[in-house]
N, C-alpha and C positions, 0 to 999 in steps of 0.2 A: 660457460654453460653450467659448470658445477656451482659457481657462485649464485647463479639464478635459482638453481634447485634448492640451495640452502636458504636463500631468501624466501622462496615460496613455502618451504617447510615452516620457517619461523612465522611467516604471515598467516599460514593456515592454522598453526597452533594458537596464535594470538586471536584469530577470528573465532575459533572454537571456544576459547576462554571468554571472549566478549559475548558470544551467543549464550553461553551458560550464565554469565552475569545478567544478561537481558531476561532470561527465563526466571532466574532467581528474584530479580527486581523488575517485574513487568510494569508496575505502575510508573516507575522512574523512566523506563524506556518509552512507554506509551505517551507520557507527558512530554517527552523530548521531540515529538512529532512537530510541534510548533517551531522549534529551533531548526529542524530540517527544512521546513517550508520557508522559514525566514532566510536561511543561508542560500537556498535555491533561488529565492527571489533576488537576493543580492548578486549572485553569480549571473542570473539572467539580466539584471540591470547593467552590469559591467559589459556583458556581451552586446546588449542593445546600444549602449553608449559608444562602445568601440565600433560597432557596425555603422552607426550614424556618422562617426568621425571619418571612417574610411569612405563611405558613400558620399559624404559632403564634398570631399576632394574632387570627385568626378561630377558633382552636381546632380546626383541621382536620388536624393532623398529630400524629405521635407521635415518639419519639426515634430511630426507625430511619433517617429521612431525614438527621437530624443526624449519626448514627453513620456512615452511609455517606459523608457529606461529609468527616468527620474522617479516616476511613480512606483515602479518596482523597487527601486532603491529605498525610497522612503518607507514603503510598507514592509520591506524586508528588515530594515533597521528597527522599525517599530515592533515587529514580531520578536526580534532578538532582545531588544532593550527593555521592553515593557512587559512585565510578568502578566498583567491583566489581559493585554492583547493576545499574548501567547496562550493564556488559559482559554480565552474565547475561541481561538483557532482550534485548540484541542477539543473543546466541547462541540464546535462545529463539525469537526471530523467524526466525533463519536455519534452525533445525531445524524449526520449524513450516512454513516455506515448503518445505523438503525433503519433509516429510510430505504437504503439499498436492500437490506434484509427483508423488509416488508414487501417491497416490489417483487423480489425473487419469490417470496412466499405466495403472493397473489398469482404470479405466473405459474408456479408449481401447481397450485390448486386448480387453476383454469385448465392447464394441460391434463391433469388427472381426470377432470370431469369430461374433457373432450375425448380422451382415450376411452373412458367408460361408455360414452355415447357411441363411438365407432365400434366398440366391442359388442354392444347390443345390436347395432344396425347390421353388422356383418355376421353376427352370431358365430363369431370365431372362437375356437377353443383356446387359442394361444394369444392372439393379438389382444392386448389390453386386459388379460385375465387378472393381473395384479395391479390394476389401476388404483386401488385403494391405498397402496404403499405410497404413491405420489401424493395422494390426498392427506395422509397422515403426516408426511414430511412437510407439506405446505402448512398444515395446521401447527405443527411444531415450530416452524419458522416464524409464523405469526406470533406465537407465544414468546419466542426468543426476541423478536423485534420489539414487542411491547415491553419486555423486561429491559431491553437496551434503552428504550425511551425513558423508562422509570429510573434506571440506574446506569447512566452513561459511563460510569467508572468501569463497568464490566467490559465495555467495548475498548476502553483505553488499556485495560489490563490484557485483554485478548490481543490487541495490536502489539503490545510489548512482547507477549509470548511468541506470536507469529514472526516478529522481527528477529527474536532470538533464534528461533528454529531456522529461519532463512540464513542467518549468519553462520550457524553451525553447519548447515548443508554446504554453503559456499566455502567455508574453511576446510571441510572434509574433502570437497571436490579439489581444492587447491593442493591439499596434502596428497591426494590420490594421483593427481597429475605430476606432482613433484617427485613422488616416490616410484612412479612407473618407469621402468627402464626404457630408454629411447632406443629405437631400431636404427642404429647406424652401423 
């Protein structure tokens, strides 16, 4: 039990250090997303191929599971091995995030306008009184998404910072759990 606590403290400290590194170098972290996707595809490929081999023994599978595993393996290796493919993946993620921000902006604006409409219809003093805050947030989100489309590097940098923050929080959580006395 004590050995596990020591390991958790060490891992927690290393995670916090890694998170700080990610925040200090967010571009490097953001551009590493392609590698993460590539490794994930390779792991998925091995899982599919293994599942196919197990199901083949009982005659419960066809070639589609094997084909999808091979395709995942090829694309995963291409993502890791070819810098251009990885860069395309990173740019796809950046533009996809910009599209997501734009959709959220439009939804925020629509909701704000609907709240305004209900506020006028109900003549309510409290319901929807500050509908304009949502409208401003939606407009700001539109501006952010346009900026992300123009400069996708901003998204990649932001992703790197958020990954760093997530790793720091996970490391702090691990430290907290390791240093909390057990109730035995």
